[in-house]
C-alpha positions, 0 to 999 in steps of 0.5 A: 408649807402649802401643798403646791407653793409656786416654784420658779425655774430660771434657765439661761441659754447661750448658744445651747442648741445641742442641749437647751430644748431638752432642758426646757422640755423637762421643765415644762413637763414637770408633774407639778401644777404651780410652776413659773418658767423664766427662760433668759437668752444671753444674745445667742447667735446659733438660732436658738434665740428665735426657736425658743420664741416660736415654741413659747405658745406650745409650752404654755399650752402644755403647762395649761394641760398639766394644770387642768389635769390637777384641777380635775383630780377627785379631791377637787370634786369633794363637796367640802372643797366646792363649798369652800370655793363658793365661800371664798368667792363672797366679798367678805372672804376675798382677802383670805388665802385659798386652801390647797388645790384652789384655782387661786393658787395655780398660775395662769397659762400666760404666767407659766412661761416667760421669755427674756432676751438680753442684748449681750452675754451677761454670764451666769449671775446677772441673768439669774438675778433678773429672774429672782427679782421678778419671780412669783415663786416661793422657791426658785430652781436654777436649771443649767441648759445642759441639765434634764429634770426627771418628771417628779424632780420638783415634787421631791426636791420640795419635801425637805423645805418643810424644815424652815431653816433649810434654805437650799436643797440639792438633788442627785445629779447623774452624768448625761451624754448628750452625744449618745442621748443617754446616761453615762455608765460606770466602767466595767458595769454598764448597768450602773450610772455615773454620779455628777454631783450630790453637793459641794464640799470644802476642804481645809485648804479651801479647795471646793469639790463636787461630792461624788463626782465621777463615782459609779452610783452603787447606792452610797448616796441614798441618805438625805444629809446636810451639805456645805452647799448646792452645786450651781447646775440644778439647785433649789433656793428658798426665796426667803433665804435669798432675800435674807442674804442679798447684798447691795450692789456697790462699786469701787468708790462707795458702798452706797449704790445709786438708785436706778431702775431697769426696764426689761421686756418679757415675751415681747408683750409687756415691760417690767421695771425692777430695781437692781440695787441688790444682788443675790449672786455676785454680779462681779463674777461673770461666771464660775464660783457664784454658787460657792459664794452664795453657799458660803454666805448662806452658811454664815447667815445660819441657813442649812443646805440639804441633799436629797437622793429622791430628786434626780436630774441629769447633767452633761458637765462641761468640765471636770470628770471626777472628784480628784484628791491627789495632786497628780489627778487634780492636774489631770482633771485641770487640763480638761478645763478650757482656759477661760474657766481656769482663769476665772475659777482661779481668780474668783476662788481667791475673791470668794475667800476674801469675801467670806472666810474667817481669819481665825480659821484660815490663819490659825487652824488651817494655815498649813493646809492652805499654804501648801495648796496655794504654793502648788496652785500658784506655782503650777499656774506660773509654769504651765498656764501663764496667766499669772500677771492677768490674775495679779492685775485683776486681784489688785483692782478687785480686792478693795471692792471685795473687802467692802463686800466682806463687811456687808457679808459679816454684818449678816453673820449669825454663826460662830467659828465653831459652827463654820469649822465643821464644814471644812473637811 
């Protein structure tokens, strides 16, 4: 891997006045020279849409200063580097890849920050897919608008990618209080931080949780380790992996999608054509569970996911305070979630399973755990949440489509049941 591969950061804003500028500033201020930042606004109405546009020139200037500081580093002034640079400028060497630190590797000021303004709220998956299609990076970091990167996040999160089988890396996310503008602290010890997540974990009953969520950080997650997948707040994906597991966009009637192009405007200065015939995140999910679906598909295709404690970010999670394990606490946490999130999460969880699960695991080895959880979940929803018929109606409509998607997912499968079984706890 090159010393400074291009990294793209994709950030979606929707009425995020309270959070979004701290998130973007943390991206702009990354101590890393080869960075492309793509900000996508989902038709915000709180003034942030216009404010972001005004700040673009300032953020570009700041990125230019950071790149300039790297170009002035002592190693760039060594005679061997200067000789190499002169050599590469000769016509016969124009097609050679530049070595680390050469100017050819660093994005220009104009390329460093891009702004896309959607005409509707397009959710989570579609805007990030837009960024992936036009990205210049070898890696892409998806930054929630309520997350803040520490200055060395990108440098540290790239290190595990030296292993070419690793497709995604998860950093340590700590819980952040945007009202007080500080990290949340543990009860009884104001010096210890609260963990937001260190990755995704799947139980045998198919419940998905964020590892470490709500725990006091006492150093229990200080070792790099392999995980099922990365949480969607600040994951970093290898572009090669995303291209490997992408799926053709299909409709209810046919697996074949129509070939068409979409034109988008970037920074109000240029138009870019891209072909949206393939999806990386499932665009039939408006929001919620897209990260789980992608993590599952990556595992099936044989890619690894790794957690590294050296890359630290802060997250002001909007729902769910802790990794509840008993049913009483699960219900307690669920009551904190808004109704739209409950509905979409419930429906999408079932569609993710239809799309990705192994029947021999679900119906033979894990059946008892799965039935107990499903009976409890459907029963609770019927009594207390009252959107049973909406879920059943939508599932009836969507299941045929997701069975088609399942065929596409399984056509890319490279692992067997035994390998997948070890990721169900």
